[in-house]
C-alpha positions in Angstrom: 23.0 -15.3 10.4 24.5 -16.1 13.8 23.0 -16.7 17.2 24.0 -14.3 20.0 22.8 -13.3 23.4 22.4 -9.5 23.6 21.8 -7.1 26.5 18.3 -5.6 26.4 19.7 -2.1 26.5 21.4 -2.8 23.2 18.1 -3.5 21.5 15.6 -1.2 20.0 12.9 -1.5 17.3 14.5 -1.5 13.8 14.0 1.5 11.7 13.1 -1.0 8.9 10.2 -2.5 10.9 7.0 -1.7 9.1 5.3 -0.8 12.4 8.2 1.1 13.9 6.2 4.3 14.2 3.1 2.7 15.8 2.2 3.0 19.4 3.2 0.1 21.7 1.5 -3.1 20.8 -1.0 -5.1 22.9 1.2 -7.6 24.9 -1.3 -8.7 27.5 -1.7 -12.2 26.1 2.0 -13.1 26.1 3.3 -11.0 29.0 2.4 -13.4 31.8 4.2 -16.3 30.1 7.4 -14.2 29.4 7.3 -13.0 33.0 7.5 -16.5 34.2 9.4 -18.4 31.6 11.3 -15.7 29.7 11.9 -15.6 26.0 12.7 -18.9 24.3 12.2 -17.9 20.7 15.1 -15.8 19.4 14.4 -12.3 18.2 15.6 -11.5 14.7 17.9 -8.4 14.8 20.3 -6.5 12.6 23.2 -4.2 13.6 22.0 -0.6 13.7 24.2 2.2 15.2 25.8 1.1 18.5 23.2 -1.6 19.1 20.8 -3.9 17.3 17.4 -3.2 15.7 14.6 -5.8 16.2 13.2 -6.9 12.8 11.0 -9.7 14.1 9.9 -10.3 17.6 8.5 -6.8 18.3 6.0 -7.9 20.9 8.5 -10.0 22.8 10.8 -7.0 22.9 8.1 -4.8 24.4 7.3 -7.5 27.0 11.0 -7.5 28.1 11.1 -3.7 28.1 7.9 -3.5 30.2 9.3 -6.0 32.7 12.6 -4.1 32.9 10.8 -0.9 33.6 9.0 -2.5 36.5 12.2 -3.6 38.1 12.6 -7.1 36.7 16.2 -8.1 35.9 16.3 -9.2 32.3 19.1 -11.7 31.3 20.7 -11.3 27.9 18.2 -11.9 25.1 18.7 -14.7 22.6 18.9 -13.2 19.1 19.5 -14.3 15.6 21.7 -11.6 14.0 21.2 -10.7 10.3 23.7 -9.0 8.0 23.5 -5.3 8.4 23.5 -4.8 4.6 20.5 -7.0 4.0 17.8 -4.3 4.1 15.5 -6.0 1.7 15.3 -9.2 3.7 14.8 -7.3 6.9 11.9 -5.4 5.5 10.4 -8.6 4.0 10.7 -10.4 7.3 9.1 -7.6 9.2 6.2 -7.5 6.7 5.6 -11.2 6.7 5.6 -11.3 10.5 3.2 -8.4 10.8 0.9 -9.7 8.1 0.7 -13.1 9.7 -0.2 -11.5 13.1 -2.5 -8.7 11.9 -3.3 -7.7 8.4 -2.1 -4.1 7.8 -4.3 -1.3 6.4 -4.1 -0.5 2.7 -1.8 2.4 3.5 0.5 0.3 5.6 0.6 -2.3 2.8 1.6 0.5 0.4 4.4 1.7 2.6 5.7 -1.9 3.1 5.4 -2.8 -0.6 7.0 0.5 -1.6 9.9 -0.1 0.7 10.5 -3.5 -0.9 10.2 -2.0 -4.4 12.8 0.6 -3.5 15.1 -2.2 -2.4 14.9 -3.8 -5.9 12.0 -6.3 -5.4 9.8 -6.5 -8.5 6.0 -6.4 -8.4 5.9 -10.1 -9.2 8.5 -10.8 -6.4 6.4 -8.9 -3.8 3.2 -10.7 -5.0 4.9 -14.1 -4.6 6.0 -13.4 -1.1 2.4 -12.7 0.1 0.6 -15.1 -2.3 -1.4 -12.4 -3.9 -1.8 -11.2 -7.5 0.5 -8.7 -9.1 -2.5 -6.4 -9.7 -3.1 -6.4 -5.9 0.4 -5.1 -5.4 -0.1 -2.5 -8.1 -3.3 -1.3 -6.4 -1.5 -0.7 -3.1 1.5 1.0 -4.9 -1.0 3.3 -6.7 -1.8 4.8 -3.3 1.7 6.3 -3.5 0.5 8.6 -6.3 -1.8 10.3 -3.9 -0.8 13.7 -2.6 0.1 13.7 1.1 -3.0 15.5 2.2 -5.3 13.0 0.6 -3.3 10.0 2.1 -3.5 11.6 5.5 -7.3 12.1 5.2 -7.7 8.5 4.2 -5.5 7.2 7.0 -7.6 9.2 9.4 -10.7 7.6 7.9 -12.1 10.9 6.6 -12.3 9.5 3.0 -14.1 6.3 2.2 -12.4 3.4 0.3 -14.4 3.7 -2.9 -13.4 7.4 -3.3 -9.7 6.8 -2.5 -9.6 4.1 -5.2 -11.0 6.5 -7.8 -8.6 9.2 -6.7 -5.6 7.0 -7.7 -6.7 7.7 -11.3 -6.5 11.5 -10.7 -3.7 13.9 -11.4 -2.2 15.7 -8.5 -4.0 18.9 -9.6 -7.3 17.0 -9.7 -6.6 15.5 -6.2 -5.9 19.0 -4.8 -9.1 20.4 -6.4 -11.2 17.6 -5.1 -9.8 17.9 -1.6 -10.6 21.6 -1.6 -14.2 20.7 -2.5 -14.2 18.0 0.1 -13.2 20.5 2.8 -15.7 23.1 1.7 -19.4 23.4 2.2 -20.0 23.0 -1.6 -21.1 19.7 -3.2 -18.3 17.2 -3.5 -18.6 14.1 -5.6 -17.7 10.9 -3.7 -18.0 7.2 -4.4 -17.2 5.3 -7.6 -19.6 6.6 -10.3 -19.9 10.3 -9.2 -16.2 10.8 -8.7 -15.3 9.1 -12.0 -17.7 11.3 -13.8 -16.3 14.4 -12.1 -12.7 13.4 -13.2 -13.8 13.4 -16.8 -16.1 16.4 -16.7 -19.0 14.2 -17.8 -20.3 10.6 -17.8 -18.2 7.5 -17.2 -17.2 5.8 -20.5 -15.0 2.8 -20.1 -12.8 1.1 -22.8 -14.9 -1.9 -23.4 -17.5 0.2 -25.2 -15.1 1.5 -27.8 -15.8 0.5 -31.4 -12.3 1.5 -32.4 -8.8 0.1 -31.7 -8.0 1.4 -28.2 -4.3 0.8 -28.7 -4.4 3.4 -31.5 -6.3 5.9 -29.5 -4.4 9.2 -29.1 -6.3 10.5 -26.1 -5.7 9.8 -22.4 -7.1 6.6 -20.9 -7.2 6.6 -17.1 -6.0 3.3 -15.7 -8.4 1.9 -13.1 -6.5 -0.7 -11.1 -9.6 -1.4 -9.0 -11.9 -2.0 -12.0 -11.9 -4.2 -15.0 -11.6 -1.5 -17.6 -9.8 1.8 -18.2 -11.8 5.1 -18.5 -11.6 7.7 -21.2 -10.4 11.0 -19.7 -11.7 13.3 -22.5 -15.4 12.6 -23.4 -15.3 14.8 -26.5 -12.2 13.1 -27.9 -13.7 9.7 -27.2 -16.8 10.6 -29.3 -14.7 11.9 -32.1 -13.0 8.5 -32.4 -16.3 6.6 -31.7 -18.2 8.5 -34.4 -15.4 8.0 -36.9 -15.6 4.3 -36.2 -19.4 4.3 -36.6 -19.1 6.2 -39.9 -16.6 3.7 -41.2 -18.9 0.8 -40.2 -21.8 2.5 -42.0 -19.8 2.8 -45.2 -18.8 -0.9 -45.0 -22.5 -1.9 -44.6 -23.5 0.3 -47.5 -20.8 -1.2 -49.7 -22.2 -4.7 -48.8 -25.6 -3.6 -50.0 -27.4 -2.8 -46.9 
């Protein structure tokens, strides 16, 4: 990186900033100080197009832009310039700065983690950056399996957190079918237990109750990243395997003289 003073009209919010699409941030707490003393902490920027994209220092940038719009002459802004090719570092820096200032929503975390994953960061790498477990990262990335309409409804707070977590276990067809019910006047299962039961067409049977070797099970097991155990997708198939295991145990007991 290198230090450089850059004209404000050459700066804009980087396309890699995790909050680039958000509305203008609240700058009321730092605007008076910057109006009087200016910016003394360098903005972190990267070359983008004919100018530079601000990766870290978003609120400072908006303060300067606000002052400029109100007729204040802004001197060149002190900046630390990153390599234009280092997308992964730029995304990571933006995420860390925003997380430190204001914890993003689950969907914002998904978008940020997904961007890092696309740049080659492993789940363990992402977890290490934020000091969280790998499973926590997997949970956020699982939101990426949701169809756009479901993600939008959740972002708009139409769907509760418990339901959205269960929907990460559903196929796209199941998600679409559930959303149709949700938007209709008919009964729609919500919450953890009801929605899990709806996904399997019956009760909720989790893997810890199996009397057989789950690794040899040929049916589908739904991965529940938000719970301790997976869930059997086909109740009838589960009972076929369970009853076979019970029959085998019965024969063993009989052979032992019971």
